[in-house]
N, C-alpha and C positions, 0 to 999 in steps of 0.2 A: 635505348640509352635514356637515362633519366638525368635531370638537373635538380640541384638542391637550391631552393630559395630560402634564405634566412630572413624572416620578417620579425620586426619588433612589435609586440602586441601589448595592449594594456592588461593588467591583472584582473580588472573588474569593469563593469559597466556602470560606474558611478556617474551621477550627473556632473556636467562640467563645473569646475570650481574656479573661482577667480584666483589668479596667482597672487601671492603676497607681494607687497611693494618691494622693489629692489633695494630700498634703503634699509631694510631690516635684516638682511642677510646677504652674504657674498656667494651663497650657493643655493640654487633653486632646484626644485623638482617639479615636473609637470604631472598632472593628474589624469590626463586623458589623451587619447590619440588625436582627437580633434583639436585640442588646445595646443598640441605640439606641432601640428601641421604648419602653423604660421611661423615657426621658429626653425626652419630648416637652416643648415643641415645638421646641427648639433644634436637634435633630439631624435631624429628618425634616420635609420640607415637600412639599406637592403643590399645584399651582395649576391650576385650570381657567380659562384665560385665553388671549387671543390673543398677549399680550406677556408672556413669562416675567419674573417678578420674583424675583430670587434674593437680595435684600438681607436677608431675614429668616433666612437660613441662617447659623449660626455658623461663621466661617471656621476655627475651631479644629478642626471636625469634617471633616477633609479626606477621610475615606473616602467622603463623599457629593459630592465635587467633580465626579465623573463622572456625567452625567445621560443619560437615554435619552428621546427624544421618540417618541411613538407616536400614530398617528391611529386614532380609534375609528370603526369602520364603523357603519352604521345598526343592524345587529343587535346590536352591542356597546353602542351607546347605549341601545337599548331594554332591555338587560340592566342598565345602570347608572343610568339616569335614574329618579328616584323621585318619587312624589307625596308631598305634605307634609301634616302635621297642622296646620301654621300657615297660615292663610288670610288673604288681605286682604279688603277690603270687597266685592270682586266675586267672591269664591270661588275666586280663582286661587292656585296654590301659591306660597309664598314661599321654600321650601327645596327643594334638590335634593341627591341623593346620587350621587356618581361613584365608580366602581370602576376601578382600574388594569387594564390588559390581562391581567396574570397573576393577578388576583384577590387580590393580597397587600396592596394599599393601598386605603383608602376615605377619601373626603373629603365633608364636609357643607358645601354652598355656599348663599349667599344672593345672588341676582342675579349669579351667576357669580363671586362673590368668596368665597373660603374664609374664613368668619368663625367657623365652629364647629369647624374643625380637621381634621387628617388623621391617620388611625390605621393602624397595621400590623395585619394579620390576627392575628398571634400575640399582640399586646397585647390586642386585643378578646377573643380566645379565652380567655386566662388570667384576664381580668377579667369573665367571664360571671357576671351576678348569680345565675344558677341554681346555680352552684357556690360560693356564699358562704353559710356556715352562718348560719341565721336569727337565732340568739341570741348567738353569739360574734363573728360577722363574719369568722371565719377562712376562708381559702381551702380548698377541697376538691379543687383541682387545681393543678398547678404546670407551669412551662415544661418541666420534665423529662419530663412526660407527653405533650408535644405531638408529633404526627406531621406533619412538614413536608410530606409528600406529600398529606395530606388536609386540612390547615388552609388552605383556599382558599375565598374568598367567592364564592358563586354569584350572589346577588342581595341587594339591600338597599333599604330605603325608610323614610321617616318615617311612623309609624303613630299614629293616635289611640289613647288608652288604651282607649276603647270597643271598638276592634278587636283589642286584645291578648288572646290566648287565656289566658295565665297571667301576670297582672301581679304586681307586688311594691311594697312601700312605697318611696317615693323617698328618696334619700340626703339627710340633713340638710345644711345649709350647713357647709362646712369639713370634712366627713367624707371619708375616703379610701375607705370601703367603697362598692361600686357599688350598694348598696341599703340602705334603712333597716333597722335591727335591731328586733326585737320589744321589746328592752329600752329603746329610745329613746322617751321620752315627749314629746319636743319636737314640737310641731305646726308645720308649715310649709306654705306655699302649694304645692300639689301640681302638679308638672309635667304638662302635658297631652300631651306627646309622648314617643314611644319610637322608638329606632332598631331596626328589625327586620332582622336579618341571617340569611340562609339560607346554610348552608354546603354545600359540595359533597357532604358525607356525608349531607345531608338534615336534619341537626339545625338547629333554629331558636333564635336567641338574641335577647333584647330588652335594650336599654340605655336608661337615663334620659338624654335629650338634654342636660338641664341639667347632669347629672353629667359627661358627656363634655366639655362646654364648659369645665369648670374646668381641664382638663388640656391642651387642644389648640389654643388660639388661636395661630396662627402669627405674629400681630402682637403677641404679649404682650411688653410692654416690660420686659425683665429689669432694667433700670437702676432701676425703681421700687422694687425690693427693697433697693437699696444704701443703706447708712447714709452720708449726706453731711453737710456742714456746715449744710445747710438745716434739719435736724432736731436738730443738736447743740446742747447747752447752751453759751451763750457767756459771755464775761467780764461780770461784774456792772456794770462801768463803761462798757461799750460796748453801747448799745442796738441798734446796727446789725449785731451779730454774734450769730448763733444765736438761741436762745430762752431765756426765763427758766426756772429750775428750778421744776417744779410743786410745790405745797405742799398738805399735807393735815393734818387734825386727828387726833390720836392716838385720842381717844375715839370719834370717828365711824367710824374704821376698826375699832376693837376691839369695838364693840357688836354682839352676836350676833343680828341679825335680817336680814330680806331686804334692807333698805336698806343695811345695813352690808356684806353680801356684794357688793352692787352697787358699794359704795365700794371694796372690795378689788379687784374687777374693774377699776375705774377706776384705782386705784393701779398695778396690774400693767400695764394698758394704757399708761400714761404711761411706765413703766420700759421697756417694749418700744419705745416710740416715741422717747424722748429719753435713755434710759440711766440716769436717776436721779430721785429725788423727795426732798423734805424733809418729814419728819413732825414737826409742832410740838405743843407743849403736852403732852408726855409727863408723867404725874403724878409727884409726889414720893412717897416711900415712905409708905404709910398702912397701916392695918389691913386694908383691902380688898386692896391689892396683896400684902400679906403672906399673906393667905388663899389667893390665887391662885398663889402662888409655887412650889407643888409641891416644898417642901423646899429651894428655891433661896434664895440671897441675894436679898432683895427688890429690890435695885437691879438685879440680874441678870435678875430675872423680867420687868421692864418691857420690855426689848429682846427677851428670849427669847420671851415670849408674842406679841409683834408678829411675830417671825420665824415662829413656828408658825402664827399666824393667816394670814399671807400665803401660806405654802407648803402649809398644811393637813397638815403632816407634822412629823416630828422635824427637829431641826437637824442639820447635816452637817459633815463634815471636822473632827471634834473629836479626832482621835488625837494630835495634837501639842500643841495649846494648850487643849484642852477645848472642849465645845460652846459655852460662853460664855467669853470672854477679856477681860482688863482691859488697856487700853493706858495705861500711865503709867511714868514713869521709875523705874528700880530699879537698884541696884548689881549688877555682874556680869551684865548683860543678855545673853541668848542670841539676841536679835534687836534690831537698832538702832531698831526701832519703840518699844522700851522705854527709850529715852534721850531727850534733848532735842534731838538733832540733826535737821536738815532731812531729809526723805525725798523723793527725786525721784519723779516719777510712775512708778507700777509697778502690777502686779497681784499679788494674794496667791496663794500656793500654786501657782505655775506648775510646780513640780516634781511635782505630781500629774498623772496622765494626764487626769483630768477636774477642772478647777479648780472652786472654788465658783462658784455662779451669782450669788446676791445676797449682798452684804455689808451688814450693818446696824451702824452706829456711833452709840451713844447718848452724848450729852455730859452727863456728871454734873457736870463742872466744867472750865472752860477756864482757861488761864493768865491771870491778872489783868493789867489795864492798869497801867502805871506812869505817874505824872505826868510830862508833858513828852514822852512818846513819840508816835509817829505811827501808832498802831494796828498796829504790826508787832511781831514777836517774841512772838505769842500762840499760835503753833502753828496758824496758819490752815490749814484743810483746803483741798485743791485737787483738782479733777477736770478731766479732759479726755477727750473721746471718741476713743479710739484707732482705732476702725474708720473714723470720719469722717476722721481724720488720715491713715490709710493710703490712703484713697480719694483724698485730696488729693495724696499722694505719687505715686500712680499717674498722676494728671493732670500733675503738674509734672515728674516724673523717672521715667518708666516703666521705664527700665533699672535704676535703683536699687531700684525696687519689686520687679522680678523677682528680684533677688538675695536680698532678704529672704524671698521666697517659696520659693526653691530651696535655700538654705543652712540646715542644721539647727544650731541653737544647743543648748547643753547647760545644763539647769536642774537644780540640785541642792540638797538639804538634808541635810547630813551633820554630825552632832554626836552626843553621847551619847544613845542611845535613838532615833536617827533616821538613816535612810540611804535617801533617796529621790533617784532620778536619772531624768530624762526628757529625751529629745532630740526637738526639733521645731523647725520654722522659725518665724520671728517672725510671718509672715503666711501664712494658709492661705486659698485661694480654692476656691469650689465648681466642680466639673467640670460642673455643670448649666448655670450661667449666668455663671461667672467672678466672682460677687459674693464679697465678703470674708466668711468665715464664722468665722474664728478669729484672734485676736491673742494672741501670747505675748511679754510684755515685762516683765522684772523684773531689771534690771541687778545688784542686790545678790546675786541667787541664780543667777547664771550661772557655769558652770564653763568649763574650757578648750574652745575650739572644736576639735572632732575632725575632722581633715582626712583624706581618703581615703588609705590607706597606699600606694596605687599611684601617687599624684600626684607628679610630678617637682618639682624645686626651682622652676623657672620658673612652673609652673602654681600652686604654692603661693603664690608671691609675688604673682601676678596675682589669685588668689582672695582673699588677705588684704587687698590694696589695695582691691579692689572691695567686699568685705564691710565694711571699715572706713568707706569713703565712704558706703555705703548706711546703715550703723548711725548715722553722724553725722547724716545727713539726717533719719532718723526721730527722733532725739533732739532735733534743732532744732525739729521740728514739734510735739513733745509736751511739751517742757520750756522754759518761758519764761525760765528762769534758766540755760539751757545755756551753757557757756563758748564763746567765739568762738575763731577760729584753727583751724578745721577744714580738711580737704582739699577742701571744697566751693568752687565758684566763689562769689565774694562776692555776686553778684546773686541766686543761688539761696538762699544762706544767709540773706540779708535777707528774702526772701519767706517762707521757712520760719519764721524767727523772728517775723515779723509775724503769721503764722497762730497760732502758739503764744500770743502776747500777746492776741489777740482771742478765742480759744476756750478759754482756761484760766479755769475758774470758781474763785474764791478767796474764802473766807468763814470767819470765826471763829465756830464753832458756839456757840450759847448754851445754857445749862443747860435741859434739857427738850426739846432738838431731837435728832432721829434722822435721820441721813443714810442713805438706802437706795439702793444703786447696783448695776448689773450688772457684776460683777467680770470677766466674760468679754469685756466691751466697753469699759468705762471704765478709765482709769488714775487712781489716786488717790495722794495724797501729802500732805505738810504742810510748812509753814515751821518754822524752828527757834524755840525759845522759851527763856526764862530760867528756871532752877531757883531756887526760893525756899527759904529755911531752914524756913519753916513748911510741913510736909508736908500740912496740911489744905487748903492753897490750891494744890496742884499740879494741873496739867492731868490730867484723868482721863476716859477714854472706855471704854465697855463695848460689846463687839461679838459678833457671831455670823454664821454662814453658812447658806445654804440650798442644797440640791441642785438642779441644773438641771432634771432630768426631773420631780421632784416638784413644783417650782414651775410649770413649764410645763403640767403636767397640771392643776394647780389652776386656772390661767388658762383653759385650754381648756374645762374643765367649767363654769366660771363664765360664759364666753361662751355656752355652750350653754343654761345655765339662764336667762340674761337675754336670750337670743335676739339677741345681738349677733353680727354677721357679720364674717368676716375682710375685710380691705380690698378694696374694688372698685377696679380701675384702669381708666382710660380709655385706649384705644388707637385710633389713627387708621388707618383703612383707606380708601383712595381718597377722602379728604376727609371721611369720615363718622366721627363719634365713636361708639364702641361700648363699652358698659359690660361689663366682665368681672370676675367674682369670682376672685381669685387663690387657689389652693388653699393651705392652711396647711402649707407644708413645714416640718417641725420640724427645724431644724439643731442644736438643742440649745444655741443661744446667745442666743435671745430677740431676734434682730435684726429679725424680720419686723415691719414697721410695721403697726399695727392702728388702724383708724378706729372709734372708739366712737360709735355713732350714737344 
C-alpha cells in the first residue's frame, strides 16, 4: 500500500529575497521555501490524503502553486510513520507523523487528516528549545547558521514525556518561546506529548506538541482575526447594528488590588475587542486627588492617572501638546480642535510614524443645552470603527479598497516649532493573512499627494481619478455627514452612507465621563457647538495618549497573571470541529480579538 504526500516546493533555488514592505501592496508572494517557513500556515501546506485539498493555500503565495506528488515506499513509510503519545481507550495510536521524501517537511496527522500542522525542517531547526536561553528566552542560533546540506530530518515520532531524555518546561499559553522560561511563575496544565526529531547529523530535538499546534493548523481561519461590523460599536439609536459601548466605573479601575488589576485587564480586553470603552463616575477635584496629582493640575491628574494605570507606564506623544492637553475653544488656535467647529472623523497624530495607541478624553464640562433645541450643538463626540469600515469597503468595492492600500498619502504637521511629515497608505494589510493591520485617516492633516515623477500625464489622470473615487468611498463609509454628489455610483453611495449611519456612535459626554478608545483603529470627531459669553460654561475636555507597545505589554502581562488565554478559534476539518488556540501575534495595533473567560 502506498501513501501520497503532496508537498509544496519552490520553482527555483534563487537566493532568499527580502519581502517588499506590506505598505506597498495588499497581496504578497514569497520567493523561497525558507522564507515561507516563518509564515505558517498560509504559505506551506502538506496533506496525507487520497484526495488533495488545496483550498487552504493562500492564492497570493504563488511560489507554491507548483506541486510535486511522490509515493512513499514501504521502507520510507517505516521511516516516517510514528507511534503516538496520545492513545485511545484501546491503546491505539491517535497521531502519526509523516516526513516528505526529501526530509524537508514534516506533518502531524490525526486519522490521516493534518490537524496539528506541517513544518519545514529549517523552521524546526531554528526553533529547537535546546537553543533557547532558559532565563531570557533569546535564541542561541539563527537561520544564518543553518547548513542546508545537513538540515534534513531522518526520523520523527510523538513521544511521551516519560520517554524524553532531556525535557524542558512547557511554553505558557500565548508565549512565542518554544519552552517555558525559569522566570515564568505561571502554572499551566503540562503537555504530555513531545515531537521527537532525529536529524541526519544524529542530533535529536524535542518539541512541545501543544506549542507547535499554535502555529501550524492548516485550517486556521484567518478571517477570525479580522475586525468586522460584528464586533464594532454601533449607533446608539440602532439596536440591530454593532454592540453597545462597554462601561466601567472609575474607582473600580483605579483601586490598586488584585481585583482592580483584573478590572484593568477586562477594560483592555474590551478595547481590543470593540475599540473603545466609557469610564464613568470620575471624581471631582478633592484633597485626595490633589495629593495624588504629582504636582499636576488636579483636573489633569484624574485622566493622567487613569492613563498611567491602564498602560502601567508614562504617558506618550507629548512633544507637541504636552503629556496632558486641554480641548477647549481659544483665540488663534493652532488646531481646529481648539475651536467650536465640527471635526470630521479622524485619527490623532497620523504624521507620527507610530500613532498614539489609546486616547483618553475626560469631560470636565460639555456645552450646555439651550431651551428649545433638540439636543444638538453640544459638541457630541462621535466614534466609528475604521478597520471594520475598511473591511466593509473590501467586501463592497474591492478595487477601491486596493487603491487605498497601494497609494501613499502624505500626512504633515508643520507650524512654528513642529515639522513632521509621514507618507503611508490609508489602509495597510498583513502579508501573513491579508487582515487589515493599520488605518491612516486624518483629512485635516493631509498634504499634497506625491505622484511618481516618472508617471506620464495619462497615468497621472487615471491615478487621481481612481484615488479620488476610492477616497470618497471611504469617506462615505466613515462620515455620516459626508456631502453627496461624489463620483461613486448612486447605489454604492447609498449603501456606504447607510453603513455610516448605522455604525457611527454619537454621544454628548457628561461631566465625569472618560472616553477611552484605540486611536489606531477608531476614528473620532465631534459635532459643532455654540460658544457662550460665559467662559466658565464652555465645553472642556482633558486628554492624554498612551504608547502602543507599553499598553499591549501591560495587557499581555495581565493576561498571564490572571491566567486568561488568547482567543481559541474553532475550525472545521472534514466535518469535525477542532479547537485551536490562536497565537497572540502582536501587530502593534491591538486588533486581535481576545476572549476573556
